[in-house]
C-alpha positions, 0 to 999 in steps of 0.5 A: 573931689566932689560928686562930679555928676552933682556939680555938672548938674548944678552948673548946667542948671546955672544953680546958685551954690557954694562948694565948701570943704571941711575935715573928713566927717561921717555923720550929718551932725558932725559935718553940720558942726564942722561946717558951722551949719545949724543941724536943722539946715543940714540935709542928710539922706537916709536910704530906704526900701519902699515895697522893695524899691530903693528910695531916699528920704531927706531930713535934717541932720539931727532928726531920725526917720520914723518908718511907721509914720513914713509908711502911713504918709506914703500909703505903702505896705512896707518900708525898711532901711536899706543897707549899704550893700543894697544901695552902694552901687547906685552912687558910683561917683560918691563915697558911701554915706555922702550921697547928695539929696538929688535922687533923680540924678541916680534914678531914685525917688526922693522924699523930703520931710517938711521940716526945712520950711523955716530955713533960708539956706540949706547944706548937704553932702556933695558926694564926699566925706569932706565937701558940702554944698550950700545953697538957698532953699528956694534953689534947692527945691527948684533943682532937687525934684523931691516929693514932700511927705506929710510925716516920717521924722522925729525931731531931736527933742522927741528923742530925748523925751523918749529916752527919759520915758523909757529910761535909756539914752 
């Protein structure tokens, strides 16, 4: 069953969305592929600690976070990745790793890397490893209460170039 807090919120706000089921999957690229969603239109959540406070970053499925860029963009002293032990309790109605990108529903700041600007639709985990929400990007931006940051993610092509330069995959 999907994250009830999210569904209740979307229904209360009269959101335009579709709840879609898929085979159980655990990584954003897997889920995007199973759901027939382009990786750059599937939003994943990465949990971080900003100067010791939990927060979430929303970025496309195939991107990876760049903590140095993000630290500079946010103008903070220190950012680290959060562990499941550090954030799991904040999402009591969600499966770990399937949190939706709506930090404000869980008392968290949420930051979005500005790389979705060409997407008309967006999809993201609905609180389980077997359901996603699809909605128009404008609707998502209206409801998600995200702070856009200037930089903080590395696209898939940059990762391949790095792998070639440094000689590892």
